[in-house]
Every structure is written in structure tokens, then in C-alpha cells.
N, C-alpha and C positions, 0 to 999 in steps of 0.2 A: 407375487405373493398374493392369494386369495384373501378375501375380506376375513373370512373366518379364522386362517392363520394369524393374520393380522393383529384381528381382536383378542386371541388367545395370548398373544406376545405382549399385549398392552396389559391384559388382565396378570401376566407373569409378572411384569413389571412392576404392576400396582402392588402385587405381593411383595415383593422383594424390597420396595420402598417402605412399605409399612414395617417389615422386620427390623430393617435397618433402623429406623426412627425408633422402633419399640427398642431395640439394643442399645440406642443412645440414651434413652431414657433410664433403662433398667440402670447401666454403668453408673449414670450420675447418682442416681437413687442410692447404689452400693456405696460409692464413695463419699457421701454425705450423711451415712449414717443412717439412712432413711427406710431400711429394708426390713421386712419380717417375713414370717412365715406366708401369711396372707397375700402379701404382694408378689412374693416368689411364686407362690401358687397359680396367681392371676398372670405374671409374665408367661409361666410355662404354658398356662391354658391357652392362652392368645396365640402364643407362636405355634404350638401343636395343631391349633385349628387352623392356621394358616398353611402349615407343612402338609397336613392330612386332607387339603381341600380337595376333592375331586369333582369332576362334572361329567356325568354318566348320561349316555344318549343310548336308548333301546331302539333298535331296528325291529319292526313286529309285521309279519307278512306271510300270507298263504305262500305256498312254494310256486315256482316260476311267475314271481311278482318283478323279479329283478332286484331283490334286497340286497345281495352281495356286490352286484354291480354298482348299485347306488353308494355303497361303502366304498367300494374301489374308487368311483367318480370324485367323490366327495376328499376322501383322506390319502389315497394311494396313488392318483394319477403321476407324481414327480417320480416314480419308478419307471415310467413309462412302458407299462403293463400291467394286466391284472394281477394283483397277489392275493385275493380270496378268488377259490374255483367259482365261475360263473358261465354256468351254461344251462340247457334245457334240462327240466324234471329238479329234484333236490340237489342242492350241493351243499347245504348246513344241516347235517344230521343231529347235532347236539347244541345245546346253548354254547354260545362261545363269548368270553370276555376277551378283549384286547385292552391292556393296558401296559404300564411300565413300572417296575420295582425295579431300583438301582441295586438292590442287595440280592437280586438274582442276576444268572447270566440270559441274554436272550435265549428264548425256549419255548416250545409248546408242552405244557403240562395236561396231560389227559387221564381223565377218571374213568375206567372202566367199567361198562354197563352191568356188569356183575354185581356192583356194590349196591345196585338199588334192592337186591334179597336183603341187605342189611338194615337193621333200624338205627341209621344214621343219616343225615341230611347232608346234603351237597357242602353247606356250611360248616357243619361239623369235621368234614372230610377234608377240608381245606387245610385244617391243623396237623394234619396226619400224611406228611410226605411220601411214607413209603407205601400207600397204596396208590400212588399216581404214577403213571408212565411219563417221561421226562424226554423230549427229543430237544436236541440242539437246533439254533437256529442262525443260519448264515445269512447275516443281515447283508453282506457285501455281495450275494447273489440273487438277482430278484428270481432267477429260473429254480434255484434251491429253495426260497422262501416259498414260492408258488406250490412246490412238491410237498415242503413240510404241512404247508395249510390245507392240502388235501387230505388229511388225516382226519378234518372234521365230516369229510364225505363217507367215511368207510362205514360200510355195514356188513352184517354177518347175519346167517341164518340159523335160528335156534327152533327146537321143539315149542310146539303149542303151549304146553304146559309151561316151560320157563319163561315165555313171553307173557303169560298169564301172572306168574309169580312176580315178575316184575312191574306189573302192572301196565303194561304195554298192549294188551290185547283184550278188546271189550267184545265180549260175544252177543251183547244187543245192537251192536254196529252190523249192519247188513254189509256194507262195503268192506268191514275188515275181513270177512270170510272169504273174498276173492282175493286175498294176499297170502292165503294158505297153500302152499303147491301140495301135489300129491304126495308127498312123504309126511305131510303134516308138520312141514318147517315152514316158520315164518321170519321175515325180512327184518331185522330192526337196528339201530344204531351200535356200531362197534364201542362208542364212548358213550358217557354219560354229562360229561362236561369238559370243555376244553378251557384252558386259560392261556392266553398268548402273551410272553412278556418279549415287547417289540420296544426299542427304541425311537420311535417317529416323534418328530418334534411336537406334535401336539398331546401324545401319550406321555411326554415327559413333563410336559406342564399341568399333566393331572388329567386330560381328559380319559374317560374311559367308556369304550365301544360295546354295546352289548348285541350280539347280532343271535337272532333266535331261529329255531329249526323250523318254522311254520306254525301255522294257528293249531294244527292238530295236536303239538307238544305242549302247547300252553295249558291246558286242562291236565295233562299228565305228568308234567315234570314241576313238583311243588316249589323249586327253587326259583322258577319264573314267576308262578303267580303269587308267591308270597315274600319274596325278596327284591329280584332283578328290576322287574317292571314296575312295582308300586314305586321303589325307590330312587327310579332313574328322573334325571332333572329335567328329561325331553324324552318323548316318545314319539317315533315316527312311524306310524301306521301307513303301511303302503300298499295300494290297490293297483290294480291295472287300469288304465285310461278306457280301454275297450270294454272291460266288462263290468267296471263299477264295484258296487258293493253287492257281495253275495249274502247269503244267510249266513253262513259260516263267519263272514267278516262283522255282520250286525252283532251276532253271538258275543264273539271275542271283544268287541269294541266296548258292549253295554257291561260284560260280566270282569272285565280284566284292565280295561285301559280306561273309556270313559273321558268325559270333557275335563278340563281342568290347564292350569298353567302348564306349558311346554308340551301341551299334544298338538301334534302337526298331522294331517292326512295329505300322503305324498301321491298324486296320480300319476304313476308312472307309464313309460312306453308310449308317450304322445305321438312319436314319429311312425306309430301304426295309424294315426290319422292323418299324417301328410299324404298328400293325393295330388298327383300334378294335373288331375282332371278337375280338381277344386280350387278355386280362388283362395288366397291368404286368408281373405276376409271370411269364407266358409268354412275354413278350416278352424279357426279364431272362434266362431260362432258354434261349432260343433262341441271344441274343449270347453267353452263358457257352459254350455248346456248341462255337460256331464259334472262340472265343478258344482253346478247349482242343485243338482240330483244328488249329489254325494253329502253336500251340507246339509239340505234338507232331511236325509235320510239319518244322517248321524248326528243331527242337531247341532250344526257348527255354524259359525261365520264364514263366508266364502274365503275370508281374509286368511283363513287357517287351511286352506287347501292348496296345495301348490302342485302345479302341474308341469311335470319335467320328462325328458329323456335323459335315463342315466346313461346308456348305452352311448348316445351322440356326444353328452356331455365328457364323457370320459375320452371319446376318441379326438374332441375337440381340442382338450387340454393337453393329450398326447401328443397330437400334431401339431399345436399350437395355431389352431383354427378358431380365430375369434369369432369368426360369424357364425360357425356351425355351435361353438359353444353358448353362443348368446340366443340361438334359435332353440337350444336344448332346454332352457330356462332353468338350468342348473345354479349360476350364481343368484337368482332371485331367492332359492332355497337356503345358500348357504349365507345370504344376506340376512334373512331372517332368523336362522340359527345363532350367528353371531350377535345381531342387533339385539334381539329380544331375550334368548337364551343366558349370553354372558354376563350382559348388566342386570338381568334378574338375579342371577347367581349372586354377583357382586353385592347386590343390594341386602342379600340374606347375610352372607358375611359380614358385610359394614354394620348392619344392625347390631349383630351379635357384639362384634368387638367394640362399636361404640358403649354398650352397656358394660362391658368388662373394663375398659377404660374409664370410663365415668366414676366406677367404683374404685378402681385403683388411685385415681387422681385424687379423689375426694378424700380416701384415708391418709395420702400423704399429706396433703394441705392441713388434715386436723392434726397430724402430727407436729407439723412447723408450726401451726397454730398454737399447739400446747406449749412448745419449746418458747416461743417469743412471748406468750402471757406468763410463763414462768420467769422468764428475765425482767419483764418489765415489773411485775410484783417484787422481785428482789431489788431492782432499782429504785422502786419507789420506798420499799422497805429500808434499804441502807442509806437512801438520802433523807429520810427521816431522823437518821441516827446523828446527823451532822450536829456537833454542839450539846448532845446530850450526855447525860451522867451515866455511871456505870449502873445504876439500878435499874434505869430504864431499859439498857441493852440487856441486861439479866432478864427482865419480865418479856421483853420479845423473845427471848431463847425458849422461856416456860410456853410460851403462846405456840411455838413453833413445835414443842415436845408434845403440847395438847394436841394440837393438829395431827402430829404423826400417830398419836395414840387413838386418836379417832378412825384416822384411816387404816391402821392396824387391825381395829375391831372389824371395820368394813371387809378387809382381807380373810378375816377369819371366818366372816358369814359366806364369802366368795368360796371358801374351801367346802363347805357344806353345798353350795350350788355346784361345784367341780363333782362333788361326789353324785348328788343326783344326775349330772351331765352325764358321767359315766355308766349309770345304770341305764337311762333312758337310751343311750347309744348302743349299748348292747341289746336292748328290747328292739331298737329300729332294725339290726341285723338279725334278729332273732326270725321276724316274720319275712324279711327280705331275702334271707340268706340261701346260697345254693343248696344246703343240704335238703331243707324243708321243700325247695322245687324239683329236686332230683327225685325226692320220695313221690311226690304228686305225680311225675312224669312216670315213674316206675308202676304205680298203683293204675294209673289210666292206661297204661300199655297192656297191663295185667287185665282189667276189666275189659279191654277191646277185645283182647285173645280169647278170653272165655265167653264173650256175648255172641250168640247166635242170631240175633236179632237186630234189625235196623235202629230199633228204640233204645235198645241196650248200647250200642255203639255211642249213637247221639248223646246219651245220658253220660257215658263216662266223659265225653269230651266237654260237655256241658258243666260238669262238675269241675273239670280241669280248671277251665277258664273263670268259674266262681271261686275257685281257691285261689286263682291267681290274682283277680281282683282284689278278693279279701285281704290277701297278705300286702298288696301296696296300699290300700287303704289303712291298715293297721300299722304299718310303718308312717305312712302320712300323719297319723294321728299322733305319734310320739314324735315324730319331726316336729311338729305345731307346738307341742308341748315344750321341746328344747328351745323354739324360737320365741315362745312367750316367757318363757324363763329368764333367756338372754336379753330381751328388749326388757324386762323389769330390772335386771342387774345394770344393764348399761345405763338406764335413767336414774338409777340410785347413785353410782358413782358421778354421774353429770350434773346433778342437782346437788348433791351433799360434797362432793370435793370438786367441782368445777373444771371436770376432764370434758375435752372436746369430741364428744361422742355422739354420733347421730343413731340410728337404728341400726341392728345386727342385720347380715348380708342374708337376703332373703332366699329361701328355696323351697322347690316343691316338685314332687313326683307326678304331676298331671301330666307332663309330656310322656312318662313310660304308660301311664293310665290310657291315655290316648292311642299309644302303640297297640298295647294289647287290644284295645277296643277294635283298631283295624284289622290286625291279624284276625280276632274272631268273626269282624265281618266278611271278611274273604273267605274264611271257612264256611259260614252260613251261605254264600253266594254259590258256592261249589256243590255242598250237600244239603242244603235245605230244603230244596223244591219237592223231590223226590219222597214220597212216602216210603216205599220199598226201595232198597238198595240191592242192586244185582252183585253179583259174586266179584265181578272186575271193579265195581265202586266200592264195595268194601276192601279190597286190597289196594285201592288207590287211597281210600280213606285214611288208612294205615300209614300207607306213604306220605300222606299230607301231615299227620299227625305228628310223623317224626320231624318232618319241617316246622311244622307250629311249635313244637317244643323247642327245637333249636332257636327259631326267633325269639319265643319268649325267654329262653336262656339269655341270648344276646341281649335283650333289654334289661333283665335283671341284673347282668354283669355289670353293664354301663351304669345302671341306678345305682349299684354298689360302690363302684368307684366315684360316682358324682357325691353320693352321700358321705362317703369317707373324706372325700378333699371338702367338702362343706363343714364337716364336723370338725377337720383341723384348723379351718380358717376363722370360724364363726366367732371364736374366743380371741383370735390373735389382735384384732385392733384394742378389744378392754385390756389385754395383756401388756401390749407394747404401751398404753397409756398408763397404767398402772406402774409398770416400771419405770416408765420416763417421770411420773410425779414422785414416786419413792425418792429416785435420783436426786431429784430437784429439792425435795424436804431436806434430804440429807447434805446437800451443797447449801442451802440456806442458813442450817443449822450451823456447819463449819464455819461458813463465812461471820456470823455474829460473833460465833465463838471465838475465832480469832481478833475481831474487832474488839471484844470485851476484854481481850488479853492486851493488845497493842492497837490503840486507836489510830496511830498513822497508819494502819494499813487499811483504813476506810476509803480514801480517796484512791488508792491503787487498785482495790476492789471494784469500785464504781467505773473507773476507767475501763477494767477488765470487762466488765457488763456492760458498758455502752459498745464496746468493740463487737461483743457476742450479738447485740440486739441488730448492729450494723451488718453483721456476716449473716443474720437471719433473714434479715429484710432482702438481702442479695441472692440469697437461696430461694426465697419466695419468688423472685423476679426470674431466675434461671427456671425453677420449676414451671412456671406459667410460659416461659417461652418454650420448653420442650413439651409440655402439654400441646401448647397449639400446633408445634411442627408434628407432632403425632397425630394429631385429630385431622391436620390438613392432609397429613398424607394418606389417611383413612379414606378422606373425600375427594382429594385432586384427581386421581385417575378416573373415579365413578363420574366425575361431570365432563371430563375430556369424554369418556366413552359415550355418553349421554348426548354431548354435542355431536360426536361424529356421526351418531346414529342418527 
């Protein structure tokens, strides 16, 4: 078992352990009558986060760098042969995602290249199953899988104008003219995108492999530039050890990959440097020299450069040749991926989970504390009645009635707050709603279609981003108003009626504001340099805007879901405490009323309250134990992984 597979299994076990602890906590909270809408929402959010947790690795390279061979060597060597096509020249012609979705049978879904003529991004088309060609994948046959995977290599010849319409032919590129045959036909990929649904052990654990079709596609396929590469947790940039960094490599590195967490450079084909006429030390020196050159050119630390021979590594694994595998240096790259990438990803999930669990447990503790305080108040109140006459008991009943009257007055004011809350909530969705965004997208597309000049195209896109930022900012202002109003209301009920409330659950749209800025930055990198756009660039800009619109739409959709979830739970702690307080006031009134009628029930009621107090203290201990168990589950495997690393 490779180090990478082992770490993924440990990570999967960690997630399963957290889910189990979370379920035990939730079950106990439900049985103990401590659940409410807010806690249910947080439980669901935490479970969904763990269930949907994916780890994506993008492989980026010019053709003939051995990218597909590297994927075979790392992930598919157990099949005893190559699964991804790997030969001289280009083998991956379209962006390919390898993943596992248990709701679909093993298959290859292929998006026809003709869809590039439509104003739909690949992300949009993923929701339209009828436009995809689906081929079954026979996972019991390695040969059958290899044949199926060859689909991503298929090409077709189309007229020059059709290639231009797809944004796949650039007249300003002198080399492009060489690809036109005597009949005016150009070779292009048969498919725009491929999704391979394959029950590989690592893919089943949440790994997503992104295989890109070469550097020339990075600038022409918006899905790669705007979505797949920026969102990948790791990007392996593959170079050939003998050629090092070429000019096109530098451009792609600076414009689309860049430095950052999870960025690694693989110097593949070091076996081309193995030479019987040189000593081992000389070969090693040559490899180190190339590593230093690459690190300097790309502005990296040499520790981020990994010299390997994917082909020899694959052969070493298939033939169980430990010496050849070690010489290929493939295990060093796998260790770096597993020891840096997986714990790093786990850190992110752990931090997010801890924040949710802290809010969840704090609200459950507050509710228990409120119940305990009410029981203690009743105990003190009833103990003071021992030996008292009927007049004093009647006076206490009047005092509770007065307290209830004041509380009901506060509830009337809360009704007014609810009315304002409903109005502000509507205003949040007015600016953040999908209808206004769809209208902005439509207007931008119309303006781009009508414009004949570069400045007009850029102005249309500029206005679109300004509108998007303005809508998010407007919604953020309304959210801040709601949060401020709820903070005042929380404070009022805490100080005037002794409710155990802290501050309302915070919320911000800053995450989505940053996402839109990131998308805008990618657009400016792609089209901001040239003063005048060529006809192919104009076509490409329109394709990019389709993907831009799709990405912004996804951000707005998620923002809408998050806002809706927050609005549902921001009042929940207050309403839970109000219900609890009303219930306790009613119980106190009934208890004293019964004692007023029959004083002999006083000791019986005191005994019952003492028992309730004991039970509540026991619940506090159980809650603390379950909380500790849950937090230990979140941290336990992380510590083990780091120690192992």
C-alpha cells in the first residue's frame, strides 16, 4: 500500500469518526429535549461538509511531458497496465475529471465540442444530462477501461470558420496556420469535457483528479481557467527534465497557476538523464542543476521541485521492482502529496468544524443553564414559603403575574422586531436574488453582442462586475442591520429577564465578495493587457463571459442558501429561551397556586424540583463528555497524521 493510499484511508477514517461522534451528540440532544432549529441546522451543515469533502489535484502540462503516465503511475498501477492513454504526442484532448459519484454507474460522460457554440459554460451544462454522451465503463476489464479512456484522445476535422466560432483557432498565432490542411480544415478535439465516474479506492474517498489537455487549452477553455485549476487543492505542474521551463510554461505558471499552497513542480523523465557513461554522482549533479534552474525561473523553493520518472515508476510498481521504483523517485512525490496536502486539507475542515461545534455546544449549554437557573429560582422561592401564611403566598403569585406581564410586554415589542426582520430579509434577497443577476447577465451579453470595439466589450464586463459587487454590498448592509437589531433584542431579554443569551450568530458575505474579486482578477489577466482585441480574442472573451456568469451565479446561489440558513437560525436561540422562560413562568405560577390551595403539596413540589436539579446537573456532565468526545474526534486523527508525517 502506497503512502498516499494509506493517508487517504486515515483521512477517511477520521471523517467517519467525526460523523459517528456527531451522531451520538445529536441523538442525545434530541432525547434530552435540547434540540431546536438552529442546532438542527448546524448538525446538518457539519454532516454535509464532511460528506461533500473533496480533495482535487490538477495535473497541468504541455503535451508530451508524461502527464497521463504520471497519473497512471500514482493512481492506477494496481491494474497492472496503463489505464489512461499514454503515448507520444497529445493523448488528453479535453479537460477530464476523474471522480466517483455513487449515484451514477461507472461511466464516461462526454460533452460534445459543438456546445462551445452555445452561451452555456461547462458548469451550467453539467446540470443538463441530455447534452452529454454517456459510455458505460467496464471496471472488471483493464483492457475495456483503456479503450473507453481513449475517448478523451479523439479528434475531428472541421472547417476553419467552425473552429473560429468555437474559439479554437487564433489567426494571430503563426503556428496555428500550419494546422490548416489543403481543404481549409482544422483538427480539434471531439469533446469539450469528460467526466469519468470510476470506483477507484481513492476516488471513493473523495479524491478528484483533473487531467488538463495541454498548456494551449488553458487559455481557451474557461472552465479550466476560472474553475478547475483555481479551485484545485493541489496543482502539479509537469515539466520535462531535459527541456526545463519553456516560454509557454512561464506564461501559464504566472497567469494561471502561480505560487501558493499545494503548488508543486514535477520534473518528469529524469530517466533521460540516466547515462551509463556518467557516474551516479554526475547524474545526480545534473538533476540538481536542473532543479535549481527551474526553482529560480519560477520563483520557488527547491523543496517544491520533484524530479521523477513516471514511466519507470509505473514499471517498478507493476513489476514489483523496488529498486527501480526507488530510482524513479516517485515515492518521494507521493509522500509529499500525502504528508502536505492531506493534513493541510484536514486542517481547513477541522477549523471550520470546530467553529460550528463551538457555536452548537455553547447554545446547548446556555439552554441547560437557563433550565438549571429556573429550577434553582423555584427552589429558593418555594423554600421561602415554608411556614408562611396565605397572604404571603398570594403576594408571590401577584409578583409572578407582574413578571409575566412585563415579559408579555417585551414579547409585543419582539413582534415589531419580527416585522422589521421580515422586511429586511426580503430586502436582502432583493439585491442578492437570482432574478436581478440573470437580468444583469442578459444585459451584459446584449451589450457585448452589439459592441464592435474592444472598449465597449470591456465596459460591458466592467459594468457587470460593478453590479455584482454593488448587489453583494447592498445585501451585506441589510444583513448588518438585521444583526445589529438582533444584538439589541438579545441584550434586552438578557438584562431585563435574565435569559442566558450571548450575541447572535454572526454572518458575512465577505467570502462571496472575495470570490467575485478573484473571478474578476482572472478575467483581467486574460484580457486586460491588449489594447485592441483580435476577432478570435473577442470570441474567446464571449466564451469566458459565459463561464464568468456561471461562476458568479454559483457564488450567488450559495450566498442565497447561506443567508437563508442564517436567517432561519439567527432568531432560534432567542425563541428557544423565550419559550423556555414562558414555560417556567407558567410552572412557577401553577406550583404556588397549588400550594396556596393545599400547603401540604409544598414539600412534595420541593422534592420534585430537587430531583429535576439533580437530573439537570447530570445532563450537564453528559453534555460535557459528549462535547469532549466530539472535539477529540475532530483533533485525534489530525495529530496522528502529523506525527506520522
